[in-house]
C-alpha positions in Angstrom: -5.7 16.3 -17.5 -4.0 13.6 -19.4 -1.6 11.3 -17.5 2.1 11.7 -18.2 3.5 9.0 -20.4 5.9 6.6 -18.7 8.0 3.5 -19.7 7.9 2.4 -23.4 6.8 -1.1 -24.4 8.2 -2.2 -27.8 6.1 -3.9 -30.4 7.4 -7.4 -30.0 7.0 -7.3 -26.3 3.4 -6.3 -26.6 2.9 -9.1 -29.1 4.3 -11.6 -26.6 1.9 -10.3 -23.9 -1.1 -10.5 -26.2 -0.3 -14.1 -27.1 -2.8 -15.7 -29.5 -5.1 -12.6 -29.3 -7.3 -13.5 -32.2 -7.3 -17.3 -31.8 -8.7 -19.0 -34.8 -10.7 -15.9 -35.7 -9.7 -13.4 -38.4 -7.8 -10.5 -36.8 -9.9 -7.5 -36.2 -9.6 -4.1 -34.5 -12.2 -5.2 -31.9 -10.2 -8.3 -30.9 -7.0 -6.3 -30.7 -8.6 -3.6 -28.6 -10.1 -6.3 -26.3 -6.7 -7.9 -25.9 -5.0 -4.7 -25.0 -7.8 -3.8 -22.6 -7.5 -7.1 -20.8 -3.7 -6.5 -20.4 -4.5 -3.2 -18.8 -7.1 -4.7 -16.4 -4.7 -7.5 -15.5 -2.0 -5.0 -14.5 0.4 -6.2 -17.2 0.2 -2.9 -19.0 0.4 -0.3 -16.2 -1.1 3.1 -16.6 1.4 5.5 -18.2 3.0 2.8 -20.4 3.9 4.3 -23.8 2.6 2.1 -26.6 4.5 1.3 -29.8 3.9 3.5 -32.9 1.1 2.3 -35.2 3.6 1.3 -37.9 5.8 -0.6 -35.5 2.9 -2.4 -33.8 1.3 -3.3 -37.2 4.6 -4.8 -38.4 5.1 -6.8 -35.1 1.5 -8.2 -35.3 1.6 -8.7 -39.1 -1.6 -6.8 -39.6 -2.5 -3.6 -41.4 -1.8 -0.2 -39.9 -5.4 0.6 -40.5 -6.4 -2.2 -38.1 -4.1 -1.0 -35.4 -5.3 2.6 -35.8 -8.9 1.5 -35.4 -8.1 -0.6 -32.3 -6.4 2.4 -30.7 -9.4 4.5 -31.6 -11.6 2.0 -29.8 -9.4 2.1 -26.8 -9.4 5.9 -26.7 -13.2 5.8 -26.9 -13.3 3.4 -23.9 -10.8 5.7 -22.1 -8.1 3.0 -21.9 -5.6 4.9 -24.1 -4.7 8.6 -24.3 -2.9 10.2 -27.2 -1.2 13.5 -27.8 0.2 14.8 -31.1 4.0 14.4 -31.0 3.9 12.3 -27.8 2.2 9.1 -29.2 -0.2 7.0 -27.2 -0.1 5.5 -23.8 -2.1 3.4 -21.4 -4.6 4.9 -18.9 -7.5 3.7 -16.8 -11.0 5.1 -17.3 -12.2 7.9 -15.2 -13.6 6.4 -12.0 -16.8 8.6 -12.5 -17.7 6.3 -15.4 -18.3 3.4 -13.0 -16.3 0.6 -11.5 -17.6 -1.7 -14.2 -15.1 -0.2 -16.6 -12.1 -1.3 -14.5 -12.8 -5.0 -14.5 -10.4 -6.9 -12.3 -11.6 -7.4 -8.8 -13.8 -4.3 -8.6 -17.5 -5.1 -8.1 -19.7 -4.3 -11.1 -22.6 -1.9 -10.9 -24.5 -4.1 -13.4 -26.9 -6.2 -11.4 -26.9 -8.8 -14.2 -23.1 -9.4 -13.9 -22.0 -12.5 -12.0 -18.7 -11.7 -10.3 -16.3 -14.6 -10.2 -13.3 -12.3 -9.8 -13.7 -12.1 -6.1 -13.5 -15.1 -3.7 -15.2 -13.6 -0.7 -18.4 -14.9 1.0 -21.2 -12.7 2.4 -21.7 -12.1 6.1 -23.1 -14.8 8.3 -26.5 -14.4 10.0 -24.7 -13.8 13.4 -23.3 -10.6 12.1 -26.5 -8.6 13.0 -26.5 -9.8 16.6 -22.7 -9.1 16.9 -23.2 -5.5 15.7 -26.1 -4.9 18.1 -24.0 -6.2 21.1 -21.0 -4.1 19.9 -23.1 -1.0 19.8 -23.9 -1.5 23.5 -20.2 -1.9 24.3 -19.3 1.1 22.2 -20.6 3.3 25.0 -17.6 2.3 27.1 -15.2 3.6 24.5 -16.8 7.0 23.7 -15.1 8.8 26.5 -11.7 7.9 25.2 -9.8 9.3 22.2 -10.5 6.3 20.0 -7.0 5.7 18.7 -5.8 2.2 19.2 -2.5 1.7 17.3 -2.2 -1.9 18.8 -5.9 -2.7 18.5 -8.5 -3.1 21.2 -7.2 -5.2 24.1 -10.3 -7.4 24.1 -9.9 -8.3 20.5 -6.2 -8.9 20.7 -6.9 -11.2 23.6 -9.4 -13.3 21.6 -7.1 -13.5 18.6 -4.2 -14.6 20.9 -6.4 -17.3 22.5 -7.2 -18.7 19.1 -3.5 -19.1 18.3 -2.9 -20.7 21.7 -5.8 -23.2 21.1 -4.1 -24.2 17.8 -1.0 -25.2 19.7 0.9 -21.9 19.3 1.2 -20.1 22.7 0.5 -16.4 22.1 -0.1 -13.4 24.3 -2.0 -10.2 23.4 1.3 -8.3 23.1 2.2 -10.4 20.1 -0.9 -9.2 18.2 -1.3 -6.1 16.1 -4.8 -5.4 14.7 -4.7 -4.0 11.2 -7.1 -2.7 8.5 -7.2 -6.1 6.8 -4.5 -8.6 5.8 -3.3 -6.5 2.9 -2.6 -3.6 5.3 -0.8 -6.1 7.6 1.4 -7.2 4.7 2.1 -3.6 3.7 3.2 -2.7 7.3 5.6 -5.7 7.4 7.1 -4.8 4.0 7.6 -1.2 5.1 9.4 -2.4 8.3 11.5 -5.2 6.8 12.2 -4.7 3.1 13.9 -1.7 1.3 13.1 -0.8 -2.2 15.2 -2.7 -4.7 15.5 -5.8 -2.5 13.9 -9.2 -3.3 11.0 -11.1 -1.9 10.3 -14.7 -2.7 6.8 -15.7 -3.6 5.0 -18.8 -4.8 3.9 -19.0 -8.4 0.9 -18.6 -8.8 0.3 -16.4 -5.8 -2.2 -13.9 -4.4 -2.3 -10.9 -6.9 -2.6 -8.1 -4.4 0.5 -9.3 -2.6 2.5 -8.9 -5.8 0.9 -5.4 -6.3 2.1 -4.5 -2.8 5.6 -5.7 -3.6 5.7 -3.7 -6.8 4.2 -0.6 -5.1 7.1 -0.8 -2.6 9.7 -1.0 -5.3 10.5 -4.7 -4.5 11.5 -7.4 -6.9 9.4 -10.6 -6.6 11.2 -13.9 -7.0 8.8 -16.6 -8.1 9.1 -20.3 -7.2 6.7 -22.4 -9.3 4.2 -24.6 -7.5 3.8 -28.3 -8.6 0.5 -30.0 -9.2 0.5 -31.2 -5.6 1.8 -28.1 -3.9 5.3 -27.0 -3.1 8.6 -28.0 -4.6 10.6 -27.6 -1.4 13.9 -28.5 -3.0 13.5 -25.8 -5.6 12.3 -23.3 -2.9 15.5 -24.2 -0.9 17.7 -23.6 -4.0 16.0 -20.4 -4.9 16.4 -19.0 -1.3 20.1 -19.9 -1.4 20.8 -18.5 -4.9 18.8 -15.2 -4.7 19.1 -14.4 -1.0 15.7 -12.6 -0.7 15.1 -10.2 2.1 11.7 -11.9 2.9 9.4 -14.7 1.7 5.7 -14.4 1.3 4.0 -17.9 1.6 0.5 -19.3 1.9 0.9 -22.8 3.3 -2.8 -23.0 4.5 -5.1 -23.4 1.6 -2.9 -21.6 -0.9 -4.6 -18.9 -3.0 -5.4 -19.8 -5.8 -4.7 -23.6 -5.7 -6.3 -24.5 -2.4 -3.5 -26.9 -1.3 -2.2 -27.2 2.2 1.4 -27.9 3.3 1.6 -30.9 5.7 3.5 -31.0 8.9 6.6 -32.7 7.4 6.7 -30.0 4.7 6.4 -27.3 7.3 9.3 -28.7 9.2 11.5 -28.9 6.1 10.5 -25.3 5.1 11.4 -24.1 8.6 14.8 -25.7 8.3 15.4 -24.0 5.0 14.3 -20.6 6.4 16.7 -21.1 9.3 19.7 -22.1 7.1 19.2 -19.2 4.8 18.4 -16.7 7.5 15.1 -15.8 5.8 12.1 -14.4 7.5 8.7 -15.3 6.1 5.3 -13.7 6.1 2.8 -16.6 6.5 -0.6 -15.7 5.1 -3.3 -17.5 7.1 -6.3 -15.6 5.7 -8.0 -18.8 4.6 -7.1 -20.9 7.7 -10.7 -21.3 8.8 -12.0 -22.7 5.5 -10.7 -26.2 6.0 -12.7 -28.7 3.8 -10.7 -31.8 4.6 -12.3 -32.7 8.0 -8.8 -33.9 9.1 -6.6 -32.9 12.0 -4.8 -29.8 10.8 -1.0 -29.5 10.9 0.5 -27.1 13.5 0.7 -23.4 12.6 3.8 -22.6 10.6 5.0 -20.3 13.3 5.3 -23.2 15.7 8.1 -24.6 13.6 10.1 -21.4 13.3 10.6 -18.1 15.0 11.2 -16.6 11.6 7.5 -16.7 10.8 5.5 -13.4 10.8 1.8 -14.6 10.6 -1.0 -12.5 9.1 -4.7 -13.2 9.4 -8.0 -11.8 8.4 -11.7 -11.7 9.3 -12.6 -11.3 5.6 -12.9 -14.9 4.5 -14.0 -16.3 7.9 -16.6 -13.8 8.7 -17.1 -10.8 6.3 -14.8 -8.7 4.1 -16.8 -5.6 5.0 -15.3 -5.6 8.5 -11.9 -4.8 6.9 -10.0 -6.2 9.8 -6.8 -8.3 9.9 -3.9 -8.8 12.3 -0.2 -9.7 12.6 1.1 -12.3 15.0 4.9 -11.9 15.7 7.3 -11.4 18.5 6.5 -8.7 21.0 9.6 -6.8 19.9 8.6 -6.9 16.2 5.0 -5.8 17.0 6.3 -2.8 19.0 8.5 -1.9 16.1 5.5 -2.0 13.7 3.5 0.2 16.1 6.3 2.8 16.3 6.4 3.1 12.5 2.6 2.8 12.0 1.9 6.6 12.4 3.5 7.2 9.0 0.7 5.0 7.4 -2.3 5.3 9.7 -3.2 5.9 13.3 -5.1 2.7 14.1 -8.1 0.6 13.3 -11.8 1.6 13.7 -13.2 0.8 17.1 -16.7 -0.3 16.3 -15.6 -3.0 13.8 -13.1 -4.3 16.3 -15.9 -4.7 18.9 -18.0 -6.5 16.3 -15.2 -9.0 15.6 -14.6 -9.5 19.3 -18.2 -10.5 19.7 -18.0 -12.9 16.8 -14.9 -14.5 18.2 -16.6 -15.0 21.6 -18.4 -18.0 20.0 -16.8 -18.4 16.6 -16.9 -22.2 16.1 -20.6 -22.6 15.3 -20.3 -19.7 12.8 -17.2 -21.2 11.2 -18.6 -24.8 11.1 -21.6 -23.6 9.2 -19.4 -21.6 6.9 -17.4 -24.7 6.1 -20.5 -26.8 5.4 -21.9 -24.1 3.2 -18.6 -23.9 1.3 -18.4 -27.7 0.8 -21.9 -27.7 -0.6 -21.1 -24.8 -3.0 -17.9 -26.5 -4.1 -19.9 -29.7 -4.9 -22.3 -27.6 -7.0 -19.5 -25.9 -8.9 -17.7 -29.2 -9.6 -20.8 -30.8 -10.9 -21.5 -27.8 -13.1 -18.0 -27.7 -14.5 -18.1 -31.5 -15.3 -21.4 -31.0 -17.1 -20.7 -27.9 -19.0 -16.9 -27.7 -19.3 -15.8 -31.3 -19.0 -12.4 -30.7 -20.7 -11.3 -28.4 -17.8 -9.0 -30.1 -15.3 -8.6 -29.3 -11.6 -7.5 -30.7 -8.3 -10.1 -30.6 -5.5 -8.8 -28.1 -3.0 -8.0 -29.0 0.6 -9.7 -25.7 1.6 -10.1 -22.1 0.7 -12.7 -20.6 -1.6 -11.7 -21.3 -5.2 -10.8 -23.9 -7.8 -7.7 -23.5 -9.9 -8.7 -24.8 -13.3 -6.5 -25.8 -16.3 -8.6 -24.8 -19.3 -6.4 -26.8 -21.7 -5.2 -23.9 -23.9 -3.4 -20.6 -23.3 -6.6 -18.6 -23.6 -7.5 -17.4 -20.1 -7.1 -13.6 -20.8 -9.1 -14.0 -24.0 -11.7 -16.0 -22.0 -12.0 -13.3 -19.4 -12.7 -10.8 -22.2 -15.3 -13.0 -23.8 -16.9 -13.8 -20.4 -17.6 -10.1 -19.8 -19.7 -10.1 -22.9 -21.7 -13.0 -21.3 -22.0 -11.0 -18.0 -19.5 -13.0 -16.1 -16.4 -11.4 -14.5 -13.3 -13.5 -14.2 -9.8 -13.3 -12.9 -7.6 -14.9 -15.6 -4.5 -17.0 -14.6 -2.1 -14.2 -15.6 -3.5 -12.1 -12.7 -1.9 -14.6 -10.3 1.4 -14.6 -12.1 4.5 -12.6 -11.4 5.5 -12.4 -15.1 2.2 -12.5 -17.0 2.2 -16.2 -17.7 -0.3 -18.9 -16.5 -2.5 -18.3 -19.5 -3.8 -21.9 -19.3 -5.4 -21.3 -15.9 -8.5 -19.6 -14.5 -9.5 -19.2 -10.8 -13.2 -20.0 -10.2 -14.5 -19.2 -6.7 -17.4 -21.0 -5.1 -18.6 -18.2 -2.8 -21.9 -17.6 -4.5 -25.2 -19.5 -3.9 -25.5 -22.7 -5.8 -28.0 -21.6 -8.4 -25.9 -18.6 -9.2 -22.8 -20.7 -9.6 -24.6 -23.0 -12.1 -25.8 -20.0 -14.1 -22.2 -18.6 -14.1 -20.8 -21.8 -15.5 -23.4 -22.1 -18.2 -22.5 -18.6 -19.3 -18.8 -19.3 -19.0 -19.2 -22.4 -21.2 -20.7 -20.3 -23.9 -17.9 -17.8 -23.6 -15.3 -20.5 -23.7 -16.8 -21.9 -26.9 -16.4 -18.5 -28.6 -12.6 -18.2 -28.0 -11.4 -21.7 -28.9 -11.1 -23.5 -32.2 -13.8 -25.9 -33.2 -17.5 -25.8 -33.9 -19.6 -22.8 -33.1 -20.6 -22.6 -29.4 -24.0 -23.9 -28.2 -26.6 -21.1 -27.6 -26.9 -19.8 -24.1 -29.4 -21.5 -21.8 -29.7 -18.5 -19.4 -30.6 -14.9 -20.1 -27.8 -12.4 -20.6 -28.1 -8.9 -19.2 
């Protein structure tokens, strides 16, 4: 069954989104189809969006109608566009049965030769196997019960609370709600706090799935640009006063994607601003354990203000496959979330909670090795970029799992398309934007083994050479699947 056409995008707006879609190359139906496909994969052309008529789009692009018709035919063949006589053409996503590789974005590829730089998530540590074995023994204690834990297992909540207390933020288990990942945690908070049509302040750039959650809830994101060094707190203050958002979503600890951390003075100023504007804030701490500075960390944001609702995750610290996160807030707010949770889900799987509780029993050796491994991979990535893409500029991150790279030209979406042809999957800068901008930027994670990172950058350098003006790119030095 064909999807129902939705909102209409006019020709000039689509031209604006495409940007310099053919670069210095001669316009072709293939390049136009690739540009539209990337807009779909970036989420800037949602499924159901009605496309301009061929004549209108050809005039807006200043190309022939034949070229537009051939591009649309390519997109129909790839299942990114559907058409019906009398109804025109509109955007769709390929049938999932054709494989995740068609969807691009963050989805893993089924192609073993594809290097995935769209995800910034490490593999599981060696200790995972032992934690699973111990959790299986403890599972016997749970089998006589119903298995539903809307708050989370008491043992796990206790361990999470102890970790906050050790960081200087006294916390009891009743302030912890275990969730199915940090994204689930954010969705629960949104549902409890924000009504459709209200505004939520976000940094720009920001974590893409948070923006998707806002849009899925019918919320308007209000973007505050980051500076080269982090947060413009004066601008953030002014934006809070002028727009009066219902909530703020902030990542002060190793911001995704830039990797910067807000210092103690900045946290104090931010807390004052939140108090003066009566704004609650979701503080995303999913990357808190990936500290690459070796310095004494600033206190948690929630120690500066009671308006902070903190969310955390096991995904970056231990393993994304656990699908576990949590919320740290007041006891009253946690209970409010629990009462409303049944409309979304009935709790979090027990076995995974037991595994995480085992890992948290002696977490520091695991996390120390994770940080050291991450530092080494970052060094490898930086060396590879300086050798193969020396024109790219970046700030070394304070922590986290990715470099935010200025590629020098507004070509990141085109680069992501070209990189796929070289068996590298990227998340272009626009993916981290609220409005489809940030085309000069690319996020490059360093979660893969060193030799795989070098291979990825060699391929990426060849792809970059194919989309920018200048001499023909150097031949690849690695095999392409």
